[in-house]
C-alpha positions as CSV (number, residue, x, y, z in Angstrom):
1,M,14.0,5.1,-19.0
2,I,15.4,7.6,-16.5
3,R,15.1,10.4,-19.0
4,E,11.3,9.7,-19.2
5,F,10.9,10.2,-15.5
6,H,8.8,13.2,-14.4
7,L,9.1,15.0,-11.1
8,A,6.0,13.2,-9.8
9,D,7.6,9.8,-10.6
10,W,10.2,10.3,-8.0
11,F,7.5,10.9,-5.4
12,A,5.7,7.8,-6.6
13,L,8.9,5.8,-6.1
14,G,9.2,7.2,-2.6
15,N,5.6,6.3,-2.0
16,A,6.2,2.7,-3.1
17,A,9.5,2.4,-1.1
18,C,7.9,3.6,2.1
19,S,4.9,1.4,1.8
20,T,7.1,-1.7,1.1
21,G,9.3,-0.8,4.0
22,A,6.2,-0.5,6.2
23,L,5.1,-3.9,5.1
24,F,8.5,-5.5,5.8
25,S,8.8,-3.7,9.2
26,T,5.3,-5.0,10.2
27,M,6.4,-8.5,9.2
28,S,9.5,-8.1,11.3
29,Y,7.4,-7.1,14.3
30,L,5.2,-10.1,13.9
31,E,8.2,-12.4,13.7
32,T,10.6,-10.9,16.4
33,D,8.2,-8.7,18.5
34,P,10.4,-5.6,19.3
35,V,8.1,-2.6,19.5
36,R,10.4,-0.4,17.4
37,H,9.4,-2.2,14.3
38,I,5.8,-1.0,14.8
39,Y,7.0,2.6,15.3
40,I,9.0,2.4,12.1
41,A,6.1,0.9,10.2
42,G,3.7,3.6,11.5
43,S,6.1,6.4,10.5
44,L,6.6,4.9,7.1
45,I,2.8,4.7,6.6
46,I,2.6,8.4,7.4
47,A,5.5,9.1,5.0
48,T,3.7,7.0,2.3
49,F,0.6,9.2,2.8
50,V,2.7,12.4,2.4
51,F,4.4,11.0,-0.7
52,D,1.0,10.0,-2.2
53,I,-0.4,13.5,-1.7
54,L,2.7,15.2,-3.1
55,D,2.8,12.8,-6.1
56,G,-0.8,13.6,-7.1
57,R,-0.5,17.4,-6.6
58,I,2.7,17.6,-8.5
59,A,1.3,15.6,-11.4
60,R,-1.8,17.8,-11.5
61,W,0.3,21.0,-11.2
62,R,2.6,20.0,-14.0
63,Q,-0.2,18.4,-16.0
64,K,1.9,15.3,-16.6
65,S,1.3,11.7,-15.5
66,S,3.1,8.5,-16.5
67,Q,2.5,4.8,-16.5
68,Q,5.4,4.4,-14.0
69,A,3.6,6.6,-11.4
70,M,0.4,4.6,-11.9
71,R,2.2,1.3,-11.4
72,C,4.0,2.6,-8.3
73,A,0.7,3.8,-6.8
74,T,-0.9,0.4,-7.3
75,V,2.0,-1.4,-5.6
76,S,2.1,1.0,-2.7
77,G,-1.7,0.8,-2.3
78,A,-1.5,-3.0,-2.1
79,A,1.4,-2.9,0.3
80,N,-0.3,-0.4,2.5
81,S,-3.5,-2.5,2.7
82,I,-1.5,-5.6,3.6
83,S,0.5,-3.7,6.3
84,S,-2.7,-2.2,7.8
85,A,-4.3,-5.6,7.9
86,L,-1.3,-7.1,9.6
87,H,-1.4,-4.3,12.2
88,S,-5.1,-5.0,12.8
89,I,-4.5,-8.7,13.2
90,R,-1.6,-8.2,15.6
91,W,-3.7,-5.8,17.7
92,C,-6.7,-8.2,17.8
93,C,-4.4,-11.0,18.9
94,F,-2.9,-8.9,21.6
95,M,-6.3,-7.7,22.9
96,L,-7.8,-11.2,22.9
97,S,-4.8,-12.9,24.5
98,P,-5.5,-14.4,28.0
99,A,-2.4,-12.7,29.4
100,H,-3.9,-9.3,28.6
């Protein structure tokens, strides 16, 4: 299976790893509340965006795509959507809290 990997597949795996890490970091923030988890999640979301761009450009440049890259893109897209939704929910709860 490793022999079948293309260069773009490694960037797709980086994309999926960063988006999953952002999701877990956001969940850690919701559970424990240190702000550093939000900073980590935000930087991982930016890294996911960069990996996604590089993955697509490399696949088009080399004119090769794979099923593995498509699966990783699906997983990372779902994790990014969930992480962004959790960010939004936390922000709304913070803004609507009576202490604020």
